[in-house]
Residue, then its C-alpha position, 0 to 999 in steps of 0.5 A: x470331600x467325597x468320603x465325608x459326603x457319603x457318611x453325612x448322607x448315611x447319617x441323615x438318611x432317616x430324616x431326609x426320607x421323612x422330609x421327602x415323604x419316603x420310607x428310609x429303605x427307599x432312600x437307598x436309591x440315593x446311594x445306589x444312583x451315585x454308585x450307578x453313575x460311578x459304574x458308568x463313568x469310571x471306565x473312561x476316567x483313565x482314558x480321559x485323564x491320559x488324553x486331556x491331562x490328569x490335573x485338568x480332569x481332576x479339577x473338572x471333577x471337583x467342580x462337577x461334584x460341587x454342582x451336584x452337591x448344590x442341587x442336592x441341597x435344593x431338591x424337593x422330591x425323590x426324583x430330583x434328589x436321585x438325579x443330583x446324586x447321579x451328577x455328583x457320581x460323575x464327579x466322583x467317577x473322575x476324582x478318585x481313580x484319576x487321583x490314584x493314577x496320579x499317585x501311581x505315576x508319581x512314586x516308585x514301587x518301593x514307596x507305593x504302600x506308604x504312598x497309598x497309606x498317605x493317600x487314604x489318610x486325608x480321605x479318612x477325615x471325611x468319615x471322622x467328621x461326616x457322621x457327627x457333623x451330619x447328625x448335628x446339622x440334621x438334629x439341630x438345623x436342617x439336612x439341606x445344609x449338609x451338602x453346602x459344606x462341600x463348597x469351601x472344601x472344593x474351592x480349597x481342593x481346586x487351588x491345591x490341585x492347580x498348585x501341586x499336581x502335574x498335568x500328566x498325559x499319555x502321549x500315545x493314548x489308545x483310542x476310546x472304545x466307544x462300543x465298550x463304553x456303551x455296553x458297560x454303561x448299559x450293563x453296569x448302570x441298568x443292572x445296578x438300578x434294577x437290583x436297587x429297585x427290587x422290593x420297592x413300590x416305585x415301579x411295577x415289580x416286573x421292571x427291576x427283573x427286566x432291567x437286571x436281565x438286560x444289564x446282565x446280557x449287556x455285560x456278557x456281550x461286553x465280555x465277548x467284545x473285550x476279549x476280541x478288541x485290541x484296546x478295550x475300555x476295561x481290559x479284562x485280560x489284565x485279570x490274568x495277573x494274579x495280584x490284580x485278580x485277587x485285588x479285584x475279585x477278592x476285593x469285590x466280595x469284601x467290599x460288598x460287606x463294607x459297602x453296606x455298613x454306612x447305610x445299615x449302621x446309622x439306620x439301625x442306630x436311629x430306626x432300630x435303637x431310637x437314637x437321634x442323628x447326632x448320637x448315631x453319628x458319634x458312634x458311626x465315626x468311631x470306625x474312622x478312628x480305628x482306620x486311622x490307627x491301623x494306617x500307622x501299622x499297615x506297613x509293619x504288619x505287611x512286612x511281617x506276615x506278607x500280603x496273602x496271610x494278612x488278606x486271608x486272616x484279616x478278612x475273617x476278623x473284619x467280617x466278624x466285626x461287621x456281624x457283631x453290629x447285629x448284636x446291638x440292642x437298646x440295652x447295649x452300653x454306649x461304650x460297648x457300641x463305640x468299641x465294636x465300631x472302632x474295631x469295625x474300622x480297624x480291620x477293614x482299613x488294613x484290608x483296603x491298604x492291602x487290596x489297593x497296594x497289591x493291585x499294582x504289584x505287577x502292573x507297569x506304569x503304562x498299564x496303571x490307568x487301565x488297571x485303575x479303571x478295572x479296580x475302581x469300577x468293580x470296587x464301586x459297584x461292589x460297594x453299591x451292591x452292599x447297599x442293595x443287598x443290605x436293604x433287600x435283606x432288611x426288607x425280607x427280615x421285616x416282612x418275615x417277622x411281620x413288623x409294620x415298621x422297621x424295628x430293632x430285631x430286623x437288623x441282625x440278619x442283614x449284618x450277619x449276611x454282609x459280614x459273611x460276604x467279607x469272609x467270602x473273599x478268603x478263598x479268592x485271596x488264598x490262591x495268591x502265591x505266598x510271595x505275592x507283593x514281595x517287591x512292595x514289602x521289600x521296598x518298604x524295608x528299603x524305604x524304612x532304612 
């Protein structure tokens, strides 16, 4: 539901912007407001799940997400739409991390890579169905209907969660770090919102600068607070573990590049190449087919080459695939674009499986919630930064080339920059020991016999 919602919105963004009387780049606020909400509420997701019960929080999150979806469909202005997306983000902040905690606590490390692959397979249906469905609805009906398709999915999810998920709790959960929550909420939320407002004309341009400074100062004070507190909200001391550090820091750079694609690619296909939303959606969804194909091969590749080698080499291929989107033009054959986007889903899928699995290679079950909170916060903020950076580079490219509106030539610098971000993760993952994650790959051999 969540993955489909993101891809549906991205495909429908130009039409949605015109209906709300906004520039398409301005609508990146709809994507970043969602990520801001994730950054604020993900840190407490692990604690709330431990205290109240994973199943209870998981189902409540789905109801919150569905409510936000309905309000999105009813929105008539940029402000109400962004506010509804923020509410959706509260639901998303609990759904994905809590779902991951449930998986980590339910399976052995010998089965973790396989379990993570299974976990991501259903979510890949969203990117497969979302772009063409969103494009079809936007082209032949109205964009408001794209949010209402979440209702039956949510109802089914509530039933399945109630029937099959155990209500995991941590009997001696640590007390909530309220000071840490306020600092991370202010730091991450205000800084992300400030970055997303740079270059827009919605507010005076001094405001985004002030917001970025205030957010950065709050994050600095949280860092000092976390180092001195026994039970910090985000336990940064866990980053001393090499495998978690590589997953979080290296993964953050990689996800900046990947986070930009759902925003940038549909915009390039529609505003740059003149395709309608449905045509753009059929090309965009090809990445999900590449991702699904790689999921079947991920375990074999990791057994053969190991986490460190795969993370380094594959990041380069993924960055090149993203940068290649900038070569698309009105003369590029449809089949060539389809093949390029297919490969653009193939390599990132392998990278995500590696990053998500190795994060837990040396983490105990008791620390799973805290590790998930750190990994999820950085992951979502990185994806949001990808949208912000892509939008900013696109605006600069458009301005420097002197175009009155967004045109085809404005997009290649943006794709190049976000592709380089993915490649920039290599120096971080290169510091991993050669045998990093060996227990996970050894477990896969045993599990495969």
